BALOBA-1460 file (C-alpha; in Angstrom, 3 decimals):
// residues 115
<rec num="1" residu="m" x="-31.767" y="56.003" z="-5.673"/>
<rec num="2" residu="t" x="-30.821" y="52.548" z="-4.478"/>
<rec num="3" residu="t" x="-27.329" y="51.664" z="-3.384"/>
<rec num="4" residu="m" x="-26.298" y="48.216" z="-2.292"/>
<rec num="5" residu="k" x="-23.373" y="47.315" z="-0.068"/>
<rec num="6" residu="k" x="-22.353" y="43.710" z="0.507"/>
<rec num="7" residu="s" x="-20.135" y="42.425" z="3.259"/>
<rec num="8" residu="q" x="-19.135" y="38.976" z="4.428"/>
<rec num="9" residu="a" x="-19.753" y="38.009" z="8.035"/>
<rec num="10" residu="g" x="-18.552" y="34.477" z="8.600"/>
<rec num="11" residu="s" x="-20.437" y="32.239" z="6.200"/>
<rec num="12" residu="r" x="-23.357" y="34.649" z="5.852"/>
<rec num="13" residu="r" x="-23.659" y="37.526" z="3.452"/>
<rec num="14" residu="i" x="-25.184" y="40.766" z="4.715"/>
<rec num="15" residu="v" x="-26.821" y="43.031" z="2.157"/>
<rec num="16" residu="r" x="-27.567" y="46.654" z="3.002"/>
<rec num="17" residu="m" x="-29.841" y="48.561" z="0.670"/>
<rec num="18" residu="s" x="-30.632" y="52.216" z="1.070"/>
<rec num="19" residu="t" x="-33.195" y="54.225" z="-0.803"/>
<rec num="20" residu="g" x="-32.944" y="57.856" z="0.193"/>
<rec num="21" residu="a" x="-33.539" y="58.201" z="3.916"/>
<rec num="22" residu="m" x="-34.691" y="54.602" z="4.370"/>
<rec num="23" residu="s" x="-32.393" y="51.636" z="4.822"/>
<rec num="24" residu="h" x="-33.029" y="47.899" z="4.757"/>
<rec num="25" residu="v" x="-30.694" y="45.169" z="6.039"/>
<rec num="26" residu="q" x="-31.162" y="41.577" z="4.949"/>
<rec num="27" residu="t" x="-29.091" y="38.568" z="5.955"/>
<rec num="28" residu="i" x="-28.828" y="35.907" z="3.298"/>
<rec num="29" residu="k" x="-27.859" y="32.405" z="4.390"/>
<rec num="30" residu="p" x="-25.715" y="30.353" z="2.014"/>
<rec num="31" residu="r" x="-27.368" y="27.519" z="0.163"/>
<rec num="32" residu="t" x="-27.196" y="24.115" z="1.761"/>
<rec num="33" residu="p" x="-25.482" y="21.720" z="-0.631"/>
<rec num="34" residu="i" x="-27.752" y="19.000" z="-1.958"/>
<rec num="35" residu="a" x="-26.400" y="15.480" z="-1.699"/>
<rec num="36" residu="v" x="-26.228" y="13.960" z="-5.163"/>
<rec num="37" residu="p" x="-26.184" y="10.170" z="-5.159"/>
<rec num="38" residu="a" x="-23.357" y="8.495" z="-7.057"/>
<rec num="39" residu="a" x="-24.346" y="7.478" z="-10.548"/>
<rec num="40" residu="n" x="-24.820" y="3.752" z="-10.855"/>
<rec num="41" residu="p" x="-24.820" y="2.287" z="-14.347"/>
<rec num="42" residu="g" x="-28.325" y="1.351" z="-15.388"/>
<rec num="43" residu="q" x="-30.005" y="3.341" z="-12.596"/>
<rec num="44" residu="d" x="-32.351" y="6.236" z="-13.348"/>
<rec num="45" residu="e" x="-30.845" y="9.405" z="-11.831"/>
<rec num="46" residu="t" x="-34.117" y="11.351" z="-11.998"/>
<rec num="47" residu="g" x="-35.767" y="9.268" z="-9.294"/>
<rec num="48" residu="l" x="-38.742" y="8.511" z="-11.505"/>
<rec num="49" residu="d" x="-38.051" y="4.784" z="-11.242"/>
<rec num="50" residu="q" x="-38.763" y="5.086" z="-7.512"/>
<rec num="51" residu="l" x="-42.326" y="6.332" z="-8.031"/>
<rec num="52" residu="d" x="-45.128" y="3.859" z="-7.484"/>
<rec num="53" residu="p" x="-47.857" y="4.375" z="-10.116"/>
<rec num="54" residu="q" x="-50.448" y="3.117" z="-7.628"/>
<rec num="55" residu="s" x="-49.693" y="5.821" z="-5.045"/>
<rec num="56" residu="t" x="-48.467" y="8.575" z="-7.390"/>
<rec num="57" residu="p" x="-51.211" y="9.507" z="-9.808"/>
<rec num="58" residu="g" x="-50.210" y="10.725" z="-13.256"/>
<rec num="59" residu="r" x="-50.975" y="14.299" z="-14.196"/>
<rec num="60" residu="d" x="-51.948" y="15.831" z="-17.484"/>
<rec num="61" residu="a" x="-49.069" y="17.828" z="-18.939"/>
<rec num="62" residu="k" x="-51.314" y="20.382" z="-20.679"/>
<rec num="63" residu="h" x="-50.081" y="23.264" z="-18.489"/>
<rec num="64" residu="f" x="-46.477" y="22.255" z="-19.086"/>
<rec num="65" residu="r" x="-47.122" y="22.155" z="-22.835"/>
<rec num="66" residu="g" x="-48.916" y="25.509" z="-22.578"/>
<rec num="67" residu="i" x="-45.864" y="27.108" z="-20.979"/>
<rec num="68" residu="i" x="-43.594" y="25.733" z="-23.699"/>
<rec num="69" residu="t" x="-45.951" y="26.995" z="-26.422"/>
<rec num="70" residu="a" x="-46.200" y="30.450" z="-24.839"/>
<rec num="71" residu="r" x="-42.408" y="30.673" z="-24.487"/>
<rec num="72" residu="k" x="-42.009" y="29.830" z="-28.180"/>
<rec num="73" residu="q" x="-44.625" y="32.434" z="-29.095"/>
<rec num="74" residu="v" x="-42.805" y="35.084" z="-27.029"/>
<rec num="75" residu="a" x="-39.542" y="34.241" z="-28.808"/>
<rec num="76" residu="a" x="-41.248" y="34.472" z="-32.210"/>
<rec num="77" residu="a" x="-42.879" y="37.787" z="-31.274"/>
<rec num="78" residu="e" x="-39.523" y="39.190" z="-30.136"/>
<rec num="79" residu="e" x="-37.956" y="38.158" z="-33.462"/>
<rec num="80" residu="a" x="-40.826" y="39.812" z="-35.362"/>
<rec num="81" residu="l" x="-40.461" y="42.990" z="-33.291"/>
<rec num="82" residu="h" x="-36.707" y="43.157" z="-33.929"/>
<rec num="83" residu="a" x="-37.321" y="42.628" z="-37.661"/>
<rec num="84" residu="a" x="-39.952" y="45.389" z="-37.696"/>
<rec num="85" residu="v" x="-37.635" y="47.830" z="-35.931"/>
<rec num="86" residu="r" x="-34.799" y="46.940" z="-38.335"/>
<rec num="87" residu="a" x="-37.120" y="47.512" z="-41.309"/>
<rec num="88" residu="a" x="-38.250" y="50.849" z="-39.872"/>
<rec num="89" residu="r" x="-34.652" y="51.987" z="-39.424"/>
<rec num="90" residu="e" x="-33.734" y="50.861" z="-42.951"/>
<rec num="91" residu="a" x="-36.724" y="52.854" z="-44.251"/>
<rec num="92" residu="g" x="-35.362" y="55.933" z="-42.486"/>
<rec num="93" residu="d" x="-37.630" y="56.147" z="-39.454"/>
<rec num="94" residu="s" x="-36.092" y="57.945" z="-36.485"/>
<rec num="95" residu="w" x="-35.633" y="56.478" z="-33.021"/>
<rec num="96" residu="t" x="-38.220" y="59.008" z="-31.820"/>
<rec num="97" residu="v" x="-40.862" y="57.506" z="-34.139"/>
<rec num="98" residu="i" x="-39.861" y="53.949" z="-33.217"/>
<rec num="99" residu="g" x="-39.953" y="54.868" z="-29.522"/>
<rec num="100" residu="m" x="-43.451" y="56.296" z="-29.929"/>
<rec num="101" residu="a" x="-44.594" y="53.067" z="-31.634"/>
<rec num="102" residu="l" x="-43.129" y="51.063" z="-28.752"/>
<rec num="103" residu="g" x="-44.708" y="53.350" z="-26.156"/>
<rec num="104" residu="t" x="-41.374" y="54.553" z="-24.821"/>
<rec num="105" residu="t" x="-38.671" y="57.161" z="-25.387"/>
<rec num="106" residu="r" x="-36.194" y="57.154" z="-28.251"/>
<rec num="107" residu="q" x="-33.376" y="56.365" z="-25.821"/>
<rec num="108" residu="a" x="-35.233" y="53.406" z="-24.333"/>
<rec num="109" residu="a" x="-36.031" y="52.129" z="-27.848"/>
<rec num="110" residu="f" x="-32.414" y="52.456" z="-28.963"/>
<rec num="111" residu="q" x="-30.978" y="50.450" z="-26.040"/>
<rec num="112" residu="p" x="-32.339" y="47.010" z="-26.986"/>
<rec num="113" residu="f" x="-32.697" y="47.560" z="-30.735"/>
<rec num="114" residu="g" x="-29.920" y="49.945" z="-31.717"/>
<rec num="115" residu="k" x="-27.099" y="47.464" z="-31.637"/>
């Protein structure tokens, strides 16, 4: 069993986690604020205008596009799974059967799909 206790010590946050007989203490420093330049009309805020094409080679965006495609496929698969569970419930299947199909318990199946 994991319990977590947080306390403030100055500007640092101390997190104590205990799991049974073992304990772990971690000090987390606050984030350093990032200076955001003032927006000037007509100036690109992304900084891309500052890049020199001669010294900054372009890269193929195929991996970026692959991530976007995979994310869309995951979303579509999640919609299909929810629809299949809804159809199973409407057909009278129990949460035990649905849990078995999902490879989990009926309680674990009910939590994300039972609402």
